[in-house]
N, CA, C and O of each residue as an XYZ file, in Angstrom:
648
protein
N     102.082     80.422    133.065
C     102.642     79.690    132.109
C     104.193     79.651    132.160
O     104.640     80.767    132.426
N     105.066     78.788    132.001
C     106.120     78.736    131.643
C     106.889     78.320    130.706
O     106.242     77.883    129.754
N     108.182     78.265    130.557
C     109.066     77.971    129.053
C     108.795     79.225    128.451
O     108.222     80.188    128.960
N     109.316     79.099    127.194
C     109.961     79.969    126.259
C     108.575     80.210    125.344
O     108.050     79.370    124.613
N     108.152     81.505    125.569
C     107.102     81.860    124.556
C     107.220     83.244    123.697
O     107.539     84.362    124.102
N     106.894     82.855    122.504
C     106.875     83.848    121.242
C     105.824     84.486    121.087
O     104.757     84.121    121.581
N     105.983     85.655    120.297
C     104.518     86.606    119.812
C     104.881     86.636    118.508
O     105.829     87.416    118.415
N     104.592     86.159    117.419
C     104.715     86.562    115.770
C     103.266     87.592    115.384
O     102.110     87.173    115.337
N     103.474     88.252    115.269
C     102.106     89.509    115.273
C     102.177     90.047    113.611
O     103.126     90.075    112.828
N     101.133     90.342    113.497
C     100.770     90.780    111.918
C      99.275     90.858    111.835
O      98.568     90.589    112.806
N      98.785     91.236    110.645
C      97.634     91.613    110.074
C      96.934     89.945    109.636
O      95.965     89.230    109.890
N      98.196     89.968    108.814
C      97.916     88.198    108.246
C      96.814     88.374    107.385
O      95.936     87.514    107.452
N      96.641     89.517    106.409
C      95.810     89.629    105.608
C      95.910     89.836    104.173
O      95.696     90.921    103.632
N      96.286     88.623    103.490
C      95.969     87.107    104.091
C      97.553     86.366    104.673
O      98.672     86.862    104.542
N      97.286     85.390    105.159
C      98.396     84.792    105.485
C      99.235     84.390    104.298
O      98.623     83.998    103.305
N     100.604     84.435    104.261
C     101.142     84.132    103.004
C     102.167     82.825    103.169
O     102.430     82.617    104.353
N     102.808     81.892    102.231
C     103.276     81.038    102.357
C     104.678     81.531    103.291
O     105.261     80.772    104.064
N     105.084     83.028    103.022
C     106.148     83.480    103.682
C     105.724     83.515    105.030
O     106.608     82.957    105.680
N     104.880     83.864    105.721
C     104.305     84.089    106.691
C     104.676     82.550    107.389
O     105.652     82.372    108.119
N     103.728     81.529    107.021
C     103.802     80.454    107.406
C     105.222     79.668    107.633
O     105.314     78.856    108.554
N     106.445     79.967    106.665
C     107.669     79.596    106.549
C     108.185     80.360    108.184
O     108.772     79.832    109.129
N     107.878     81.226    108.077
C     108.523     82.062    109.163
C     107.927     81.225    111.191
O     108.463     80.876    112.243
N     106.575     81.325    110.577
C     105.737     80.202    112.006
C     106.506     78.976    112.123
O     106.902     78.618    113.232
N     106.760     78.277    111.042
C     107.226     77.276    111.370
C     108.660     77.025    112.109
O     109.046     76.186    112.923
N     109.249     78.093    111.479
C     110.545     77.952    111.956
C     110.655     78.634    112.995
O     111.697     78.316    113.568
N     110.040     79.507    113.591
C     109.964     79.896    115.177
C     109.431     79.313    116.124
O     109.547     79.553    117.326
N     108.455     78.039    115.284
C     107.812     77.276    116.578
C     108.659     76.160    116.942
O     108.228     75.355    117.768
N     109.819     76.007    116.430
C     110.908     75.476    116.796
C     111.664     75.998    117.916
O     112.313     75.279    118.676
N     111.582     77.142    118.000
C     112.688     77.998    118.854
C     112.079     78.038    120.220
O     112.792     78.360    121.171
N     110.538     77.671    120.436
C     109.500     78.151    121.940
C     108.919     77.366    121.953
O     108.343     76.762    121.049
N     108.987     77.159    123.518
C     107.652     75.881    123.773
C     106.274     76.196    123.192
O     105.471     75.305    122.918
N     105.978     77.784    122.975
C     104.660     78.029    122.395
C     105.138     79.118    121.615
O     106.125     79.812    121.861
N     104.298     79.215    120.585
C     104.672     80.418    119.888
C     103.345     80.774    119.295
O     102.871     80.109    118.374
N     102.710     81.860    119.831
C     101.271     82.715    119.200
C     101.903     83.063    117.948
O     103.083     83.191    117.620
N     100.365     83.227    117.092
C     100.395     83.983    116.320
C      99.509     85.031    116.422
O      98.339     84.658    116.504
N      99.708     86.394    116.446
C      98.630     87.115    116.805
C      98.266     88.009    115.821
O      99.119     88.838    115.506
N      97.174     88.036    115.247
C      96.274     88.630    114.522
C      95.711     89.989    114.991
O      94.637     90.053    115.588
N      96.802     91.570    114.575
C      96.285     92.698    114.848
C      95.390     93.103    114.039
O      95.449     92.724    112.869
N      94.537     93.815    114.392
C      93.744     94.118    113.939
C      93.506     95.784    113.907
O      93.136     96.313    114.955
N      93.664     96.404    113.012
C      93.429     98.064    112.721
C      92.377     98.382    112.420
O      92.021     98.161    111.263
N      91.355     99.110    113.477
C      90.018     99.120    112.922
C      89.952    100.037    111.798
O      89.105     99.864    110.921
N      90.730    100.941    111.757
C      90.530    102.066    110.603
C      90.692    101.405    109.053
O      90.388    102.060    108.056
N      91.191    100.071    108.984
C      91.287     99.520    107.831
C      90.575     98.151    107.663
O      90.680     97.201    108.439
N      89.734     98.206    106.377
C      88.886     97.208    106.023
C      89.572     95.884    105.547
O      90.108     95.833    104.440
N      89.547     94.871    106.355
C      90.299     93.568    105.912
C      89.735     93.064    104.489
O      88.979     93.730    103.781
N      90.143     91.993    104.238
C      89.525     90.983    102.935
C      88.682     90.124    103.920
O      87.464     89.988    103.800
N      89.249     89.693    104.667
C      88.154     88.670    105.620
C      88.539     89.430    107.170
O      89.473     90.146    107.529
N      87.080     88.774    108.003
C      87.075     89.349    109.186
C      88.155     88.452    109.925
O      88.488     87.387    109.405
N      88.765     88.904    111.251
C      89.685     88.551    111.902
C      89.349     87.440    112.626
O      90.146     86.724    113.231
N      87.841     87.265    112.540
C      87.478     85.649    113.375
C      87.799     84.623    112.409
O      88.443     83.618    112.710
N      87.183     84.964    110.793
C      87.925     84.045    109.785
C      89.127     84.054    109.541
O      89.474     82.998    109.013
N      90.255     85.054    109.741
C      91.729     85.029    109.424
C      91.965     83.828    110.567
O      92.754     82.920    110.304
N      91.291     83.854    111.779
C      92.085     83.155    112.893
C      91.724     81.710    112.533
O      92.509     80.772    112.396
N      90.144     81.704    112.382
C      89.959     79.883    112.000
C      90.546     79.305    110.881
O      90.609     78.075    110.883
N      91.147     80.124    109.584
C      91.907     79.708    108.406
C      93.197     79.424    109.030
O      93.750     78.366    108.731
N      93.872     80.399    110.038
C      95.591     80.361    110.210
C      95.075     79.022    110.862
O      95.425     78.046    110.199
N      94.314     78.705    112.018
C      94.158     77.591    112.581
C      94.435     76.503    112.130
O      95.254     75.646    112.460
N      93.555     76.594    111.190
C      93.409     75.218    110.096
C      94.883     74.710    109.437
O      95.322     73.559    109.432
N      95.559     76.027    108.837
C      96.820     76.027    108.402
C      97.710     75.557    109.178
O      98.566     74.919    108.566
N      97.899     75.629    110.591
C      98.776     75.340    111.633
C      98.679     74.343    112.426
O      99.511     74.058    113.287
N      97.542     73.675    112.164
C      96.706     72.270    112.944
C      97.998     71.207    113.133
O      98.135     70.643    114.218
N      98.807     70.993    112.187
C      99.901     70.295    112.534
C     101.013     70.796    113.309
O     101.947     70.012    113.477
N     101.094     71.965    113.818
C     101.938     72.445    114.985
C     101.579     72.810    116.175
O     101.227     73.950    116.479
N     101.663     71.674    117.058
C     100.934     71.617    118.318
C     101.035     72.703    119.296
O     100.340     72.956    120.280
N     102.203     73.365    118.731
C     103.103     74.191    120.196
C     102.818     75.704    119.527
O     103.314     76.720    120.014
N     101.873     75.716    118.239
C     101.260     76.813    117.737
C      99.813     77.594    118.320
O      98.960     76.720    118.471
N      99.415     78.612    118.597
C      98.533     79.146    119.208
C      98.100     80.399    118.210
O      98.895     81.019    117.503
N      96.753     80.628    118.294
C      96.450     81.868    117.353
C      95.660     82.761    118.021
O      94.720     82.214    118.596
N      95.717     83.905    118.138
C      95.070     84.996    118.680
C      94.324     86.238    117.855
O      94.463     86.334    116.636
N      93.697     86.973    118.455
C      93.176     88.182    117.803
C      93.124     89.104    118.754
O      92.411     88.894    119.735
N      93.895     90.333    118.637
C      93.930     91.423    119.256
C      93.837     92.377    118.489
O      94.461     92.476    117.432
N      92.757     93.485    119.096
C      92.310     94.616    118.719
C      92.558     95.785    119.974
O      92.724     95.528    121.167
N      92.534     96.978    119.405
C      92.878     97.928    120.119
C      93.644     97.790    121.475
O      93.289     98.177    122.588
N      95.087     96.968    120.997
C      95.883     96.857    122.325
C      97.118     96.947    121.646
O      97.222     96.560    120.482
N      98.131     97.464    122.329
C      99.869     97.177    122.121
C     100.001     95.863    122.374
O      99.512     95.201    123.290
N     101.072     95.370    121.020
C     101.723     94.423    120.803
C     102.275     94.124    122.666
O     101.956     93.128    123.314
N     103.006     95.102    123.104
C     103.938     94.650    124.567
C     102.997     94.133    125.590
O     103.275     93.308    126.461
N     101.340     94.964    125.300
C     100.572     94.646    126.186
C     100.009     93.117    126.378
O      99.820     92.487    127.418
N      99.785     92.700    124.845
C      99.251     91.426    124.924
C     100.350     90.257    125.054
O     100.063     89.105    125.380
N     101.504     90.662    124.787
C     102.683     89.661    125.217
C     102.945     89.611    126.420
O     103.511     88.577    126.774
N     102.655     90.666    127.503
C     102.660     90.563    129.031
C     101.603     89.636    129.319
O     101.811     88.699    130.089
N     100.168     89.861    128.613
C      99.181     88.961    129.057
C      99.396     87.699    128.816
O      99.145     86.931    129.745
N      99.823     87.219    127.748
C     100.105     85.695    127.492
C     101.755     85.229    127.866
O     102.325     84.239    127.408
N     102.104     85.840    128.448
C     103.604     85.456    129.321
C     104.979     85.025    128.109
O     105.903     84.211    128.101
N     104.497     86.015    127.244
C     105.933     86.050    126.284
C     107.059     86.435    126.430
O     106.892     87.621    126.716
N     108.035     86.262    126.431
C     109.378     86.884    126.630
C     109.967     87.374    125.435
O     110.874     88.202    125.510
N     109.479     86.881    124.141
C     110.194     87.347    123.051
C     109.089     87.620    121.684
O     108.290     86.717    121.436
N     109.080     88.654    120.981
C     108.724     89.165    119.951
C     109.197     88.428    118.731
O     110.362     88.030    118.695
N     108.494     88.250    117.877
C     109.043     87.395    116.612
C     108.937     88.228    115.327
O     107.768     88.458    115.017
N     109.897     88.756    114.474
C     109.559     89.513    113.368
C     109.960     88.894    112.202
O     110.636     87.885    112.400
N     109.782     89.144    111.199
C     110.508     88.287    109.747
C     110.975     89.745    108.892
O     110.455     90.860    108.933
N     111.939     89.346    108.263
C     112.822     90.343    107.487
C     112.686     89.851    106.239
O     112.694     88.622    106.173
N     112.540     90.563    105.036
C     112.402     90.244    103.710
C     113.743     91.097    103.077
O     114.363     90.666    102.105
N     114.052     92.210    103.684
C     114.979     92.957    103.054
C     114.977     94.215    103.946
O     114.124     94.400    104.814
N     116.152     95.208    103.636
C     116.727     96.358    104.618
C     115.450     97.215    104.805
O     115.156     97.617    105.931
N     114.837     97.445    103.937
C     113.337     98.201    104.304
C     112.511     97.743    105.202
O     111.951     98.504    105.991
N     112.287     96.180    105.204
C     111.494     95.824    106.689
C     112.467     96.048    107.560
O     112.120     96.582    108.614
N     113.942     95.709    107.371
C     114.817     96.135    109.160
C     114.132     97.523    109.482
O     113.639     97.680    110.599
N     114.087     98.482    108.594
C     114.297     99.867    109.306
C     112.866    100.048    109.776
O     112.585    100.635    110.821
N     112.105     99.590    109.068
C     110.699     99.739    109.545
C     110.321     98.940    110.791
O     109.543     99.493    111.568
N     110.857     97.457    111.154
C     111.292     96.844    112.312
C     111.633     97.580    112.913
O     110.847     97.972    113.776
N     112.867     98.159    112.843
C     113.547     98.883    114.069
C     112.550    100.022    114.844
O     112.529    100.317    116.039
N     111.856    100.473    113.894
C     111.006    101.783    114.478
C     109.997    101.416    115.703
O     109.700    102.187    116.615
N     109.577    100.212    115.553
C     108.673     99.345    116.690
C     109.332     98.794    117.796
O     108.898     98.508    118.912
N     110.476     98.688    117.295
C     111.553     97.907    118.375
C     111.865     99.127    119.324
O     111.889     98.964    120.544
N     112.114    100.405    118.715
C     112.854    101.498    119.828
C     111.627    101.915    120.625
O     111.978    102.384    121.708
N     110.231    101.903    120.450
C     109.294    102.079    121.315
C     109.122    100.623    122.367
O     109.104    100.623    123.597
N     109.052     99.896    121.798
C     108.731     98.568    122.409
C     109.674     98.075    123.242
O     109.289     97.142    123.945
N     111.150     98.533    123.415
C     112.032     98.365    124.269
C     111.753     99.080    125.674
O     112.034     98.602    126.773
N     111.074    100.462    125.400
C     111.463    101.703    126.464
C     109.783    101.277    126.967
O     109.533    101.701    128.096
N     108.619    100.507    126.291
C     107.513    100.094    126.927
C     107.731     99.081    127.307
O     106.971     99.075    128.276
N     108.370     97.814    127.317
C     108.826     96.437    127.929
C     110.117     96.150    127.699
O     110.475     95.698    126.611
N     110.922     96.370    128.654
C     112.556     96.077    128.334
C     112.833     94.615    128.623
O     113.921     94.055    128.490
N     111.678     94.067    129.041
C     112.146     92.521    129.399
C     111.832     92.064    128.268
O     112.141     90.873    128.246
N     111.308     92.437    127.164
C     110.615     91.763    125.957
C     111.897     91.835    125.004
O     112.528     92.891    124.961
N     112.275     90.787    124.276
C     113.428     90.504    123.347
C     112.987     90.668    122.025
O     111.983     89.961    121.952
N     113.191     91.246    120.864
C     112.790     90.771    119.331
C     113.828     90.201    118.903
O     115.010     90.537    118.976
N     113.145     88.985    118.278
C     114.099     87.902    117.186
C     113.499     88.467    116.129
O     112.294     88.711    116.059
N     114.639     88.769    114.962
C     113.963     89.204    113.875
C     114.606     87.648    112.672
O     115.780     87.279    112.705
N     113.815     87.157    111.984
C     113.843     85.844    111.421
C     114.406     86.284    109.754
O     113.520     86.932    109.198
N     115.251     86.148    109.138
C     115.282     86.185    107.712
C     114.496     85.581    106.811
O     114.344     84.360    106.842
N     113.980     86.256    106.020
C     112.811     85.461    105.075
C     113.705     84.315    104.200
O     114.784     84.720    103.768
N     113.400     83.181    103.967
C     113.749     82.580    103.328
C     113.529     82.832    101.885
O     112.433     83.193    101.456
N     114.893     82.585    100.900
C     115.119     83.457     99.627
C     113.497     83.252     98.803
O     113.022     84.253     98.268
N     112.662     81.830     98.743
C     112.103     81.880     97.874
C     110.771     83.048     98.377
O     110.076     83.498     97.467
N     110.541     83.390     99.503
C     109.704     83.876     99.671
C     110.112     85.760    100.300
O     109.581     86.405    101.204
N     111.129     86.097     99.440
C     111.873     87.449     99.771
C     110.950     88.347     99.323
O     110.865     89.443     99.877
N     110.061     87.979     98.168
C     109.254     89.159     97.343
C     107.770     88.826     97.565
O     106.919     89.267     96.793
N     107.409     87.939     98.769
C     106.039     87.755     98.888
C     105.286     88.584     99.720
O     105.574     88.447    100.909
N     104.401     89.413     99.472
C     103.978     89.928    100.498
C     102.054     90.153    100.487
O     101.451     89.909     99.442
N     101.448     90.526    101.483
C     100.115     90.292    101.606
C      99.514     91.374    100.954
O      98.329     91.303    100.630
N     100.339     92.588    100.670
C      99.905     93.699     99.862
C      99.805     93.360     98.234
O      98.972     93.848     97.471
N     100.727     92.522     97.924
C     100.972     92.029     96.711
C      99.931     91.133     96.388
O      99.017     91.400     95.608
N     100.087     89.987     97.039
C      98.558     89.064     96.807
C      97.140     89.927     96.949
O      96.144     89.635     96.287
N      97.174     90.869     97.763
C      95.489     91.374     97.540
C      95.621     92.029     96.318
O      94.761     91.667     95.514
N      96.482     92.957     95.853
C      96.771     93.238     94.365
C      96.290     92.141     93.563
O      95.117     91.965     93.234
N      97.146     91.513     93.310
C      96.844     89.941     92.683
C      95.724     89.443     92.551
O      95.497     88.855     91.494
N      94.786     89.512     93.472
C      93.585     89.029     94.113
C      92.667     90.178     93.349
O      91.806     89.819     92.546
N      92.844     91.260     93.574
C      91.484     92.269     93.019
C      91.734     92.360     91.408
O      90.973     93.039     90.718
N      92.746     91.704     90.881
C      93.322     92.013     89.115
C      92.729     90.211     88.815
O      92.831     89.798     87.660
N      92.161     89.288     89.865
C      92.000     87.980     89.575
C      92.513     87.012     88.655
O      92.086     86.355     87.706
N      93.933     87.212     89.486
C      95.111     86.470     88.636
C      95.216     85.461     89.956
O      94.436     85.512     90.907
N      96.332     84.531     89.831
C      96.500     83.217     90.494
C      96.937     83.511     91.746
O      98.045     84.047     91.785
N      96.395     83.316     92.773
C      97.375     83.756     94.094
C      98.008     82.173     94.716
O      98.926     82.092     95.533
N      97.341     81.106     94.165
C      97.840     79.941     94.828
C      98.926     79.618     94.849
O      99.100     78.576     95.480
N     100.328     80.323     94.167
C     101.704     80.223     94.496
C     102.250     81.075     95.629
O     103.465     81.085     95.832
N     101.336     81.860     96.454
C     102.068     82.866     97.587
C     101.312     82.137     98.531
O     102.036     81.922     99.503
N      99.915     81.545     98.724
C      99.243     81.668     99.696
C      98.956     79.863    100.174
O      99.162     79.111     99.221
N      98.539     79.171    101.440
C      98.310     78.158    101.765
C      97.126     77.629    100.944
O      96.164     78.375    100.763
N      97.134     76.497    100.482
C      95.743     76.250     99.561
C      94.272     76.830    100.605
O      93.466     77.698    100.270
N      94.275     76.230    101.586
C      93.098     76.900    102.272
C      92.888     78.334    102.185
O      91.717     78.701    102.084
N      93.666     79.083    102.203
C      93.780     80.265    102.053
C      93.466     80.962    101.116
O      92.937     82.074    101.108
N      94.007     79.874     99.755
C      93.738     80.757     98.116
C      92.227     80.330     98.087
O      91.410     81.245     97.984
N      91.736     78.954     98.170
C      90.330     78.647     97.996
C      89.314     79.339     98.761
O      88.153     79.143     98.401
N      89.535     80.175     99.828
C      88.836     80.943    100.856
C      88.629     82.159     99.821
O      87.620     82.487     99.197
N      89.871     82.696     99.847
C      89.829     84.160     99.411
C      89.242     83.764     97.784
O      88.251     84.446     97.521
N      89.555     83.023     96.903
C      88.931     83.064     95.410
C      87.264     82.830     95.847
O      86.457     83.535     95.242
N      86.834     82.042     96.686
C      85.456     81.994     96.794
C      85.068     83.460     97.569
O      83.918     83.886     97.460
N      85.808     84.007     98.142
C      85.144     85.562     98.649
C      85.364     86.157     97.852
O      84.883     87.281     97.998
N      85.975     86.006     96.822
C      86.364     87.472     95.472
C      85.419     87.271     94.534
O      85.218     88.081     93.629
N      84.625     85.940     94.711
C      83.816     86.048     93.779
C      81.932     86.445     93.937
O      80.935     86.379     93.218
N      82.297     86.886     95.416
C      81.083     87.305     95.993
C      80.572     88.774     95.459
O      79.523     89.255     95.886
């Protein structure tokens, strides 16, 4: 594969409007942007990785250069090498995120010095939106529609009623 390839990773549990904003912005920087759903086998997700993948594909359908993949028990740098990515994309909402992301960058640079990490600062309207806060709102049966794409909101509300 040739061209500029980026990899934006996370659990996306659930995908938020903040994530979607970063995906839109990052997709303009690369010939191909992969959205990598990384699964922690020690954590129970709201939705299965396959369901998250299907929903994210639906949300990004109008972005032809965006592809979605699921990775389990793999390092980000290994997945990046496998798909030919030269760039890792990370989002920053605040200084805490920068500190957290820097710790990963420390190891990623040693494991794969050819990979460059690009940080995108969250748009102001998404600065406080996080998947964990959305999960908490959902747990207490609050409206999550302002924070997630419509298709995600519908699915999570349906899922929560079960």
